[in-house]
C-alpha positions as CSV (number, residue, x, y, z in Angstrom):
1,M,123.3,115.4,140.0
2,S,126.3,114.9,142.3
3,Q,128.5,116.4,139.6
4,L,126.3,119.5,139.5
5,V,126.6,119.8,143.3
6,N,130.3,119.7,143.1
7,E,130.5,122.3,140.3
8,R,128.2,124.8,142.1
9,E,129.7,127.8,143.7
10,Q,130.5,126.9,147.3
11,H,130.5,130.4,148.8
12,T,127.1,131.9,149.9
13,N,125.9,135.0,148.1
14,H,125.3,137.0,151.2
15,G,124.1,140.1,149.4
16,A,121.3,138.3,147.7
17,L,120.6,136.3,150.9
18,T,120.1,139.5,152.8
19,T,117.7,140.9,150.3
20,L,115.7,137.7,150.1
21,T,115.4,137.4,153.8
22,T,113.9,140.9,153.8
23,V,111.1,139.5,151.7
24,F,110.6,136.7,154.2
25,F,110.2,139.3,157.0
26,F,107.4,141.1,155.3
27,W,105.5,137.9,154.6
28,G,105.4,137.2,158.3
29,F,104.7,140.7,159.3
30,I,101.8,141.1,156.9
31,A,100.3,137.6,157.6
32,S,100.2,138.4,161.3
33,G,97.7,141.1,160.6
34,N,95.0,138.5,160.3
35,T,95.0,138.2,164.1
36,V,93.2,141.5,164.1
37,F,91.6,141.5,160.6
38,I,89.8,138.1,160.8
39,P,88.0,138.9,164.1
40,F,86.9,142.2,162.7
41,C,85.5,140.6,159.5
42,K,83.6,138.1,161.6
43,E,81.8,141.0,163.3
44,Y,81.5,143.2,160.2
45,F,80.3,140.6,157.8
46,G,78.3,138.6,160.4
47,L,80.1,135.4,159.7
48,D,79.1,132.0,161.0
49,Q,81.5,129.1,161.8
50,F,81.4,127.7,158.2
51,Q,82.2,131.0,156.7
52,S,85.1,131.4,159.0
53,Q,86.4,128.1,157.7
54,L,86.1,129.5,154.2
55,V,88.7,132.0,155.1
56,D,91.2,129.2,155.7
57,F,90.0,127.4,152.5
58,A,90.5,130.5,150.4
59,F,94.0,130.9,151.7
60,Y,95.3,127.4,151.7
61,G,93.4,126.5,148.6
62,A,95.2,129.3,146.7
63,Y,98.5,127.7,147.5
64,Y,97.4,124.4,146.1
65,L,95.6,125.7,143.0
66,G,98.3,128.3,142.3
67,A,101.2,125.8,142.3
68,L,99.1,123.3,140.3
69,T,98.3,126.0,137.7
70,L,101.9,126.9,137.5
71,F,102.9,123.3,136.8
72,L,100.1,122.8,134.2
73,I,101.1,126.0,132.3
74,S,104.8,125.0,132.3
75,S,103.9,121.5,131.2
76,S,101.7,122.8,128.3
77,R,104.6,125.0,127.1
78,G,107.1,122.2,127.3
79,K,109.4,124.2,129.6
80,D,109.6,125.4,133.1
81,L,107.8,128.8,133.4
82,V,109.6,129.9,136.6
83,G,112.9,128.7,135.1
84,S,112.3,131.0,132.0
85,W,111.3,133.9,134.2
86,G,114.0,133.4,136.8
87,Y,113.4,133.2,140.5
88,K,113.9,137.0,140.9
89,K,111.2,138.0,138.4
90,T,108.8,135.3,139.7
91,I,109.0,136.7,143.2
92,V,108.4,140.2,141.9
93,I,105.3,139.0,140.0
94,G,104.1,137.2,143.1
95,L,104.4,140.4,145.2
96,L,102.4,142.3,142.6
97,F,99.7,139.7,142.7
98,S,99.6,140.1,146.5
99,A,99.3,143.9,146.2
100,I,96.3,143.5,143.8
101,G,94.8,141.1,146.4
102,A,95.2,143.6,149.2
103,G,93.4,146.2,147.0
104,A,90.5,143.8,146.4
105,M,90.2,143.2,150.1
106,I,89.9,146.9,150.8
107,L,87.2,147.3,148.2
108,S,85.3,144.3,149.5
109,V,85.4,145.4,153.2
110,Y,84.3,148.9,152.2
111,N,81.4,147.6,150.1
112,N,80.4,144.9,152.6
113,V,81.1,142.0,150.1
114,F,82.4,139.0,151.9
115,S,82.8,136.9,148.8
116,G,85.0,139.7,147.4
117,M,87.1,139.7,150.5
118,L,87.6,135.9,150.1
119,F,88.6,136.6,146.5
120,G,91.1,139.2,147.6
121,L,92.6,136.9,150.2
122,F,92.8,134.2,147.5
123,I,94.8,136.5,145.2
124,V,97.1,137.5,148.1
125,A,97.8,133.8,148.7
126,L,98.3,133.2,145.0
127,G,101.0,135.7,145.2
128,F,102.5,133.9,148.2
129,S,102.3,130.7,146.2
130,L,104.5,132.2,143.4
131,Q,106.9,133.7,145.9
132,Q,107.4,130.6,148.0
133,T,107.7,128.4,144.9
134,S,110.7,130.5,143.9
135,A,112.1,131.7,147.2
136,N,112.8,128.3,148.7
137,P,114.9,126.8,145.8
138,F,116.4,130.3,145.4
139,M,117.7,130.0,148.9
140,I,119.3,126.7,148.1
141,I,121.2,127.9,145.0
142,L,122.6,130.9,146.8
143,G,125.3,128.6,148.2
144,E,126.3,125.0,148.7
145,E,123.3,122.7,148.1
146,K,123.8,120.5,151.1
147,S,123.7,123.6,153.4
148,G,120.5,124.9,151.7
149,S,118.3,124.0,154.6
150,T,120.2,126.4,156.9
151,R,119.5,129.3,154.5
152,I,115.9,128.4,154.3
153,T,115.9,128.2,158.1
154,L,117.4,131.7,158.2
155,G,114.5,132.9,156.0
156,G,112.0,131.2,158.4
157,A,113.7,132.9,161.4
158,V,113.3,136.3,159.9
159,N,109.7,135.4,158.9
160,S,109.0,134.3,162.4
161,F,110.3,137.6,163.8
162,G,108.0,139.5,161.5
163,T,105.1,137.3,162.7
164,T,106.0,137.9,166.3
165,I,106.2,141.7,166.2
166,G,103.5,142.2,163.6
167,P,100.5,142.0,165.9
168,L,102.2,144.4,168.3
169,V,102.8,147.1,165.7
170,I,99.4,146.6,164.0
171,S,97.6,146.9,167.3
172,L,99.4,150.1,168.1
173,A,98.5,151.5,164.7
174,L,94.8,150.5,164.9
175,F,94.0,150.9,168.6
176,G,96.8,153.1,169.9
177,T,97.8,150.4,172.5
178,T,99.9,147.3,172.6
179,A,97.7,145.7,175.3
180,A,95.4,142.8,174.7
181,I,92.5,143.7,172.4
182,S,88.9,143.0,173.6
183,D,86.0,141.9,171.4
184,E,84.3,145.2,172.1
185,Q,87.3,147.1,170.8
186,I,87.3,145.0,167.6
187,K,83.6,145.6,167.1
188,S,84.1,149.3,167.5
189,L,87.0,149.5,165.2
190,E,86.5,152.3,162.6
191,L,86.4,151.0,159.0
192,D,88.6,153.8,157.7
193,K,91.5,152.5,159.9
194,V,91.2,149.0,158.4
195,N,91.2,150.3,154.9
196,I,94.3,152.5,155.7
197,L,96.0,149.5,157.2
198,Y,95.5,147.3,154.1
199,G,96.3,150.2,151.8
200,C,99.6,150.4,153.6
201,V,99.9,146.6,153.2
202,G,99.4,146.9,149.4
203,L,101.9,149.7,149.2
204,L,104.3,147.6,151.2
205,F,104.0,144.7,148.7
206,L,104.7,147.2,145.9
207,A,107.7,148.6,147.8
208,V,109.2,145.2,148.4
209,A,108.6,144.3,144.7
210,L,110.6,147.4,143.6
211,L,113.3,146.7,146.2
212,F,113.7,143.2,144.9
213,R,113.4,144.1,141.2
214,F,116.1,146.8,141.3
215,S,118.5,145.2,143.8
216,K,121.9,144.6,142.2
217,N,122.8,142.1,144.8
218,V,120.1,139.6,143.7
219,P,120.9,137.5,140.6
220,E,118.1,136.7,138.1
221,G,118.1,133.1,139.3
222,K,117.4,131.7,136.0
223,I,118.0,128.0,135.6
224,A,118.9,126.2,132.4
225,E,115.8,126.0,130.1
226,E,115.5,122.5,128.8
227,T,112.6,121.9,126.5
228,T,110.8,118.7,127.5
229,D,108.4,116.5,125.8
230,K,104.9,117.2,127.1
231,L,104.4,113.4,127.4
232,S,107.3,113.3,129.9
233,E,105.0,114.7,132.6
234,R,101.6,113.3,131.5
235,K,101.4,110.8,134.4
236,A,102.1,113.5,137.0
237,I,99.5,115.7,135.4
238,T,96.9,113.0,135.4
239,S,97.7,112.0,139.0
240,L,97.3,115.6,140.3
241,L,94.2,116.3,138.3
242,V,92.6,113.1,139.6
243,I,93.6,114.1,143.2
244,T,92.1,117.6,142.7
245,G,88.9,116.1,141.2
246,L,88.5,113.7,144.1
247,L,89.0,116.5,146.6
248,I,86.2,118.5,145.0
249,V,84.0,115.4,145.2
250,C,84.9,114.9,148.9
251,F,84.3,118.5,150.0
252,S,81.3,119.5,147.9
253,P,78.9,117.6,150.2
254,V,80.6,119.1,153.2
255,F,80.0,122.7,151.9
256,Y,76.4,121.7,150.9
257,S,75.7,120.4,154.4
258,Y,76.3,123.9,155.7
259,S,74.0,125.6,153.2
260,K,70.4,126.7,153.9
261,R,69.3,124.4,151.0
262,F,70.3,121.3,152.9
263,S,67.2,119.6,154.2
264,G,68.7,116.9,156.4
265,D,69.0,117.1,160.2
266,E,72.1,118.3,162.0
267,E,73.2,114.8,162.9
268,S,73.2,113.7,159.2
269,A,75.0,116.9,158.3
270,E,77.7,116.2,160.9
271,H,78.2,112.7,159.5
272,I,78.6,114.1,156.0
273,R,81.2,116.5,157.2
274,I,83.2,113.8,159.1
275,I,83.1,111.5,156.1
276,G,84.1,114.4,153.7
277,W,87.1,115.4,155.8
278,I,88.4,111.9,156.3
279,A,87.9,111.1,152.6
280,G,89.8,114.2,151.6
281,L,92.7,113.2,153.9
282,L,92.8,109.7,152.4
283,V,92.7,111.1,148.9
284,V,95.8,113.1,149.5
285,I,97.7,110.4,151.3
286,F,96.9,107.5,149.0
287,G,97.2,109.7,145.9
288,I,100.8,110.7,146.8
289,L,101.7,107.2,147.8
290,Y,100.4,105.9,144.5
291,T,102.7,108.4,142.7
292,Y,105.6,107.3,144.9
293,F,105.3,103.6,144.0
294,R,104.5,104.1,140.3
295,G,107.0,106.9,139.8
296,S,109.8,105.0,141.5
297,K,109.3,101.9,139.3
298,V,108.6,103.5,135.9
299,K,110.1,107.0,135.7
300,T,108.8,107.9,132.3
301,G,106.0,110.4,132.3
302,W,106.3,111.4,136.0
303,G,108.5,114.5,135.7
304,A,109.8,115.5,139.2
305,M,107.6,112.8,140.7
306,Q,110.0,110.2,139.4
307,Y,112.1,111.0,142.4
308,P,111.0,109.2,145.6
309,Q,112.5,111.8,147.8
310,L,110.1,114.4,146.3
311,T,106.9,112.4,146.5
312,L,107.6,111.4,150.1
313,G,108.6,115.0,150.8
314,M,105.2,116.2,149.4
315,L,103.5,114.0,152.0
316,A,105.9,115.3,154.6
317,I,105.1,119.0,153.9
318,F,101.4,118.2,153.9
319,I,101.7,116.5,157.3
320,Y,104.1,119.1,158.7
321,V,102.0,122.1,157.9
322,G,98.9,120.2,159.2
323,V,100.5,119.3,162.6
324,E,102.0,122.8,163.1
325,V,98.6,124.5,162.5
326,A,96.6,121.7,164.3
327,I,98.6,122.2,167.6
328,G,98.3,125.9,167.5
329,S,94.6,125.8,166.6
330,N,93.6,123.3,169.3
331,L,95.9,124.6,172.0
332,G,93.5,127.4,173.1
333,E,90.6,125.0,173.5
334,L,92.8,122.6,175.5
335,L,93.7,125.4,177.9
336,K,90.1,126.5,178.2
337,I,88.6,123.1,178.8
338,D,91.2,121.2,180.7
339,H,93.0,124.0,182.5
340,G,90.1,126.5,183.1
341,K,91.8,129.5,181.5
342,D,89.9,132.5,180.0
343,A,90.8,134.3,176.8
344,S,93.4,136.5,178.6
345,G,95.0,133.5,180.2
346,I,95.1,131.5,176.9
347,A,96.8,134.2,174.9
348,P,100.4,134.1,176.3
349,Y,100.6,130.3,175.9
350,V,99.4,130.5,172.3
351,S,101.9,133.3,171.7
352,M,104.7,131.2,173.2
353,Y,103.8,128.2,170.9
354,W,104.2,130.3,167.8
355,G,107.2,132.1,169.3
356,S,108.7,128.6,169.8
357,L,109.0,128.4,166.0
358,M,111.0,131.6,166.1
359,I,113.3,130.3,168.8
360,G,114.1,127.1,166.9
361,R,114.5,128.9,163.6
362,W,116.8,131.5,165.0
363,T,118.9,128.7,166.5
364,G,119.0,126.8,163.2
365,A,119.8,129.9,161.2
366,I,123.2,130.4,162.8
367,A,124.7,127.8,160.5
368,A,123.9,130.0,157.5
369,F,126.6,132.5,158.6
370,E,130.3,131.9,158.0
371,F,131.3,132.3,161.6
372,S,134.1,130.2,163.2
373,K,133.1,127.0,164.8
374,N,133.6,128.4,168.3
375,V,131.5,131.5,167.6
376,K,128.7,129.3,166.3
377,Q,128.8,127.1,169.4
378,V,128.4,130.2,171.6
379,L,125.7,131.7,169.5
380,R,123.7,128.4,169.5
381,F,123.4,128.8,173.3
382,I,122.9,132.6,173.4
383,V,120.5,133.2,170.5
384,P,117.6,131.0,171.5
385,L,117.7,132.5,175.0
386,I,117.6,136.0,173.5
387,A,114.6,134.9,171.3
388,F,112.8,133.5,174.4
389,G,113.4,136.8,176.2
390,I,112.0,138.7,173.3
391,I,108.8,136.6,173.3
392,M,108.4,137.0,177.0
393,T,108.9,140.8,176.7
394,I,106.3,141.1,173.9
395,C,103.7,139.1,175.9
396,K,104.3,141.3,178.9
397,L,103.9,144.4,176.7
398,W,100.6,143.0,175.6
399,G,99.6,143.0,179.2
400,Y,99.7,139.2,179.8
401,D,100.9,137.4,182.9
402,V,104.1,135.6,181.8
403,Q,105.1,134.2,185.1
404,P,103.7,130.7,184.4
405,L,105.9,130.5,181.3
406,A,109.2,131.2,183.1
407,W,110.2,127.6,183.5
408,Y,109.5,126.9,179.8
409,I,113.1,128.0,179.4
410,V,114.0,124.4,180.4
411,C,112.4,123.2,177.2
412,V,114.4,125.8,175.2
413,I,117.7,124.7,176.8
414,F,116.8,121.1,176.0
415,Q,116.4,122.1,172.3
416,I,119.7,123.8,172.4
417,V,121.4,120.6,173.5
418,V,119.6,118.7,170.7
419,F,120.9,121.3,168.1
420,F,124.4,120.7,169.4
421,L,124.0,116.9,168.9
422,T,122.5,117.0,165.4
423,Q,125.2,119.4,164.0
424,D,123.1,121.0,161.3
425,K,122.6,117.7,159.4
426,P,119.2,118.0,157.8
427,A,118.1,114.3,157.8
428,L,119.5,113.7,161.3
429,T,117.9,116.9,162.6
430,L,114.5,116.2,161.1
431,G,114.6,112.6,162.3
432,V,115.5,113.5,165.9
433,F,113.1,116.4,166.1
434,G,110.3,114.2,164.7
435,I,110.9,111.6,167.4
436,L,111.0,114.3,170.1
437,G,107.8,115.9,168.7
438,A,106.0,112.5,168.9
439,T,107.4,112.0,172.4
440,A,106.3,115.5,173.5
441,M,102.7,114.8,172.3
442,I,102.6,111.5,174.2
443,V,103.8,113.2,177.4
444,G,101.2,115.9,176.9
445,I,98.4,113.4,176.5
446,N,99.4,111.4,179.5
447,T,100.2,114.1,182.0
448,T,98.4,117.0,183.6
449,G,99.0,120.6,184.7
450,I,102.0,122.6,183.6
451,V,103.9,119.6,182.4
452,S,101.2,118.8,179.9
453,I,101.1,122.4,178.7
454,Y,104.8,122.6,178.3
455,A,104.9,119.3,176.4
456,F,102.3,120.6,173.9
457,L,104.1,124.0,173.6
458,S,107.4,122.3,172.8
459,G,105.7,121.0,169.7
460,G,106.5,124.5,168.3
461,L,110.2,124.0,169.1
462,F,110.3,120.7,167.3
463,C,108.3,122.0,164.3
464,S,110.5,125.0,163.9
465,I,113.2,123.6,161.6
466,M,111.1,121.0,159.8
467,W,110.1,123.0,156.8
468,P,113.7,123.8,155.6
469,C,114.9,120.3,156.3
470,I,112.0,118.7,154.3
471,F,112.4,121.2,151.5
472,S,116.2,120.7,151.2
473,L,115.9,116.9,151.3
474,A,113.0,116.7,149.0
475,L,114.6,118.9,146.3
476,G,118.1,117.3,146.6
477,G,119.2,115.7,143.3
478,L,116.2,116.9,141.2
479,G,118.4,118.9,138.8
480,K,116.2,120.6,136.1
481,Y,113.1,119.5,138.0
482,Q,114.0,121.5,141.1
483,T,111.5,124.3,140.4
484,Q,108.8,121.9,139.5
485,G,109.4,120.0,142.7
486,S,109.2,123.2,144.7
487,A,105.8,123.9,143.2
488,F,104.6,120.4,144.2
489,L,105.8,121.0,147.7
490,V,104.1,124.4,148.0
491,M,100.9,122.7,146.9
492,M,101.0,120.5,149.9
493,I,100.5,123.5,152.3
494,L,97.0,122.3,151.8
495,G,97.6,120.1,154.9
496,G,96.9,123.2,157.0
497,A,93.3,123.2,155.8
498,I,92.6,119.4,156.2
499,I,94.4,118.1,159.3
500,P,93.4,120.7,161.9
501,P,89.7,120.3,161.5
502,L,90.1,116.5,161.8
503,Q,91.8,116.9,165.2
504,G,89.0,119.3,166.2
505,K,86.5,116.6,165.3
506,L,88.4,114.0,167.4
507,A,88.2,116.4,170.3
508,D,84.4,116.6,169.9
509,I,84.1,112.8,169.9
510,F,86.6,112.0,172.6
511,T,88.5,114.6,174.6
512,I,90.6,117.6,173.5
513,Q,93.7,116.2,175.2
514,S,93.4,112.8,173.5
515,S,93.0,114.5,170.2
516,F,96.7,115.3,170.1
517,I,97.2,111.7,169.1
518,V,97.1,113.4,165.6
519,G,100.4,115.0,166.5
520,V,101.9,111.7,167.5
521,L,101.1,110.2,164.1
522,C,102.2,113.2,162.2
523,F,105.6,113.6,163.9
524,S,106.1,109.8,163.6
525,Y,105.8,110.0,159.8
526,L,108.2,113.0,159.7
527,A,110.8,111.0,161.6
528,F,110.3,108.1,159.2
529,F,110.7,110.4,156.2
530,A,114.0,111.7,157.5
531,F,115.6,108.4,157.8
532,A,114.0,106.9,154.7
533,V,115.0,109.8,152.4
534,K,118.6,109.6,153.7
535,R,118.8,106.0,152.4
536,I,117.1,106.9,149.2
537,M,119.5,109.8,148.4
538,A,122.5,107.7,149.4
539,K,121.6,105.3,146.6
540,Q,121.6,108.2,144.2
541,G,125.1,109.3,145.4
542,I,123.8,112.3,147.4
543,H,125.0,112.8,151.0
544,F,123.7,115.8,152.8
545,D,124.6,114.5,156.2
């Protein structure tokens, strides 16, 4: 593979990169609409807590099942389906899927069919699964492979900007104001406005698909089609199907415990749910570790899973998505219980947590541009401060009190220093940020007041560049298996559906503050992965750092 890396065009295709990052922006912008759409659906459909969890399951489950289906179809044909289509065509098809899903959601809301809305959301996320399976490796091949993580970071930076401004624009469109939206306003929202909004969303998907399809800057992104023996991936197929089957076994009793047909008491139901969630987590962890040990020893039949950097990377993506969502999902409850804040007081802190991802990604994305070294050094200091100012301004426009967040700029400056020290090296950056993330969670658990809050908020800063680093390292050296490996990594977004509820359950059993021990464990593994994968790839003659 090292030969392939050397032969690859060293200069970044900036025209294609610009178009591709535009797609990243719309993903973030559209996804942020859920901050208004989901509360509305809870009222409109009369959802209970379990049904609200089904929204997450429909979304994250689509990523898992979509990527798995893509792999199974490719394997049955004996060649990579995305490779034969090309990254460009695959992204266009994914956007069309998402447009169809948006249409299904409109019809379901209009006809008061919650299951149909879930199906529509599932189709939207299936489209996202196709898009992300192609977009991330596409980012890597648009330039030098070892700098691929910086281009993925750039995409994430643009995506985060879309996520940050999305709620502001959507609130203005639906309610005629950028101020914080009350429950009463959501309840009184006219149905026609929601349908118009998601009609526009569907049209936006179609518009981006057309932009991408007819853009002359974007290459087809086809990779060499190499017909493979179906038996060459049979062990990987068996492993994934067994994991999927066991997950169904684990979560079926959980779903049943919520149904009206369940005759047990609430305590029994709660025990079933705890056991189901823990069992599901263990199935994923031990299933991936099994493939790691077996695939590393006997490579025949494992396809992309024969590469240890990929299997460990699958677990890293699972854990990364899980911890990122878990911190954000449990932060509000922490502020409410331990710090006595109401809904209005919670909002700016939650916004700053998700905004911290934008700050870090904007900083990491500077390396994707061919500026001089001195210019990059200056931008690494200025850009994160500008991003921080934008987030503070947006929170203020929403009508929130941002004064308590002013000193959070110290944490931002600390991250700037760390970026200077890690010098855009993916393994080193991921390792250092993993250690700092674990440290921040420990500080948050063992302190009180604003120090504790800032420590947990900084988890967003340390999560910010992990996705591109993990993706770049996990796909390094995979050659013809790169697209297949990307699909496996996208499957592991499932972590966002499994890990956050487990932290919530720990909070119920112990305290909300102590439940952030989950973050300590997750960040610790991510640090381990960074340093372990560097040694693994060095043995293969690959040196990204």
